[in-house]
N, C-alpha and C positions, 0 to 999 in steps of 0.2 A: 290638406292634411299630408305631412311628410312623415312617412313610415321609416323608422330605423330599424335596420336589420344587423344583428350581431353574430358573427361566426365564432363559436366557442371551440377552443382547441384544449383538451383535457391535460396536455403534456405539461402545463405550466402550473396546475392546480396546486393550491395551498403553499404557494410561495410567500415569502415575507418580502413585500415590494416596497421600498422607500420612495416616495414620489414628491419631488420638490416642485411646486406650481400646480398642486392638484385643484385649487379653486379658480384657475384660470380657464379661459375659454376651451383651449385644447385639454386641459388638465380634467375638466368635468366630463367631457366625452370619454376620455381614456379610463378614468377611475370607474365610471359606469360599467364599461366593459370588463375591467378587471374584477370587480366585485361580482358581477355576473358569473365569471369563471371560477369564483370560490377562493380567489386569493386573499390574504390578509394584507391590508394596506396601513403603511406607516406615513402620516401627511404631516410634515413640518409646516405650520402657518403662522402668519403675524396675527391673524383674527380667526379665533376659533369658531365665531359664529357664521363665517362665510362657507364653512363645509358642511353645514346642516343638510342641505339639498342631497349631498353624496351620501351621508350617514342613512338616510332614508332609502336608499337603493340596495344597501347592504344588510346582511344578518347581524344580529347583536354581537358585538365584540370583533366584527370584521374589520373594522377601520379604527385605527389609533390616532388621535390628534395630539400634536405635540406643539406647544408655544415655541416658536422659532425667531430668533433676532438675527437678521442677515448681517447685522455689524458685530456679531460675536460668532466667527465661523468655527471657532475650536469645539463648540458644543456639538457639531454635527458627526463627530469622531465616533462616538458611541452608537449613533444611529446607524451608520454605515457598517460598523462591525457586526452589528446584530441583524443585518438584512441579508438578503439572498440576492437581490437586484435593485440596482439604483437608477432612478430615472430623473433628469433635471429638464423641467419644462420653463423655468423662470426667465422671464423677460421683461423689459420695459420700452416703451416707444419714445418716452421723453424723460429727460432727468428731473429730479426733484431735489430739494435742498438736501436731503440725507440720503438719496439714492442716485448714484451715478452710474453711467454706462459701464465704466470700469470695474466698479465694484459687482454689479448684477452679472455682466456678461464675460468678465475675465476672471476678477479674484474669486467669485464663489464657484465656477466650474473648475478653476484650478485647484481649490482646496478639495472639493469633491473627487476630482481625478487622482489627487495624491493619496487620499485616504482609501480610494478604491483600489489603486495599485498596491497599497500596503496590505490591505485585507483581503486581496484577491478577489474582488467583487465586479461582476459584469456592470458596465456604465453605459448607459444610452443617454445621450445629451442631444437636445433639440436647439439648433442655432437658427441662422436664417439664410435664405438663399441671396447671393450678391455681396456676401460678406467679401472685404478686400481691404488691403493696405492701400490700393491706389485710389484714394478719395480723400476728400476733406469731412466726410461724413463720420463723426465720433461714433455714431451707431454701428455703422458698418465695420468700423476699424476694431471697436471693442469686440464685436462677434467674431471677427477674424482672430484676435487675440485669444479668445478662448478656444476656438477650434485648433489653432495651431499647438498651443500648449498641450491639449488633450492628445492631439496626433503624435507629439514628439515626447511624451512623458507617461503614457499609460498604454499598456499592451492587451487591453481587454475593453475595448469600447466600440460603439457605434455612433457616429454623427449623422443626425438628420437635419437637413435645410430646406424647410418649406418656403414656397413662394408664398403669395397672399392666401390666407385661410378664410374660406367662407362658411356660413352656417347661420342658423336662425338668431344666434345671439352675438354674431360678429360686429366688430367695430369699424367696418369697411363699407359694405353694401348697405347696412342699416343707416350709417351716418349721412351718405350721399342720397339714400332713399328718402330720409327725413328732410334734408336740404332741398331736394327737388320738390318736395311737397310745399314748403313754406317759402321758398326764394323764387324770384322771377327767372333765375339763371343758375347754373352750376360753373364753378370756376375751373378754368383748364390752365395749369402750369406746365411749363416745357412743351407747349402746343398739344398737350395731350398724347405725346407720342412715346412716353415710357411704357415698356411692356411688361405684362404679368402673365403668369401661368398658373391661376388660382386652383387650389385644391380644397375638396370638401372635408370639413372638420371630421366627419365620421369615417372617411377614407383615410386621413392621416392617422387617427387613432387605431384604426384596424391594421394599418402598415407598422405602426409602433408595436402593437400586440403580437403580430406575426414575426417580427423581428426578435421580440423577446423569447418567442418560441423556437426560434432558429438562430439563436445568437452566435453560436460557433460557426455556423456557415458564413455569416455576414460580418464576423468580427473583425475590427479595426478598418472598416469601410466608412465612406463618406457618402452619404446618398441624398440626391436632389428629390425632394418631395414635391412633385408638381401634378397638374392635372393634364387633361388630353390637349387642351387648346390654349394658343397664345392670344391675348388680347391687349391692345392698346389702352391706355387710361380713358382715352376719349371713347373707344368702342364699349367699355364697361359703362361709362356714363350714359351712352346712347342706349344700352340695354336697360338701364334703370328707367329712362324717360319712357321706353316702349313698355316696361312693366307697369309703369303708373299710368300709362295711357295719356301721357302728356308730350306736347310738341317739344322737340329739342330746343333748348335755349343755352347757349355757352357764352362765357365771357373770358376771353384770353387774357390772361394775367401777364404782363411783362416781367421779366426776371428781377429788375430793380424793386418792383412793386411787391412781388412775392417775397423777396428777401426783407423789405421793411416790414410786410405784414408778419412774417415768421418772427422776427425779432421782437415785435411789439406783443404778439399773441403769446410767445413763450414765457412771458412774465406772469401769466395768468396761473391760478392753482391747477387748473386741469385744461391746459391748451389744446385747441382743436388743431393747431398748426404750429411748428416751430421752424427755425432756420434750419436746424440739422435735417429735418423731414424734407425741407426743400431740397438740400443738396443730396439726400438719399434718392430722390426723385429723377436724380441725373443718371441713375443706374437701373438698367432693366432687372427684372427678377424673373428669369427664364433660365431654362435647361433643356435645349432642343433634344429630343430622343430619350431623355430620362424617364418619360413616362412609361416606356416599355418595361423597364426593370421594376419600377413602382406596381404596375399591373401584374407581373410575375409574382412578386411578393404578396401582393393582395389575393391573388387567386381568383380575382374577378375584375370586371371592367370598372373604370373610373367613372365616377358620377358626371353627369351633364351639368355644368354650372348655370347655363341659362334656364334650365328646367327647374332646377332647385331654388335659386334666388328668386326666380318669378314668383314662386309659391309664397315665400315669407315676405316678399316685397308689397304683396297685396294690402298689407295693413297701412300703407301709406297712400293707397288710392283714395281720392275724394269720394265720400259717399253721397249720392244724390237723394 
């Protein structure tokens, strides 16, 4: 059993906090923490039913659900005007017919940043580590576009750039854990040499929480949210095999085949892999030394990736 410990700082109590992306993986951890702190949350969502779990962890009237259409960004102005703090956690891993990287990672943060600047509201934006213009990855380019606009046009912001985020409900370790259980091998792209510096979702939500409580101190900073250790993709998969008590079996996927696979799979409604993700895997997601600042802001040690992931990967172990 994993025990979650939440540090509560009363300095931010009773704030009206606008949270975009409250129903996502990071959002669920953060909103639970904020609700326990006594804050009132305003949560714009596409589907109100998805936020029911969070409502159960707050008092009556503590969380307000607003129907939100990302294609009509003008409607968020009044929400920002009536809030004390604004948080944006929204992100996508692949594009859909009606959701592009540009819309989600650039146009939405741009609109939020402009309104926050107009109404003088603190704005905390979660982007992604490795964002850059020096790539063919539309995902990384769009993330960089959002960051750059905020940095150049908003005077009261904090940007957080996490590496891979892990936790009981993540879509990374759980995906490969399931694959290791049912497949005879795990695929290695780029020879498994891409590097990651994973951070625990509850460490990340505590980082955000503490930054909100000390916003003025960290205002207009760009913080790499990383864990203590750097792992290659192959080392992470080896850890998954070890946790599942299985012998390591890898299949090295040549680049041309990975590209072809990505272009085929991305046509599915919920693709497991896309061409853009293949390109993204050409870039490491690390920031050596940044864990020191993260630990200082957390005011506690960073979690041990292998210990925590081994615990929730147990569900994929074959039962005798």
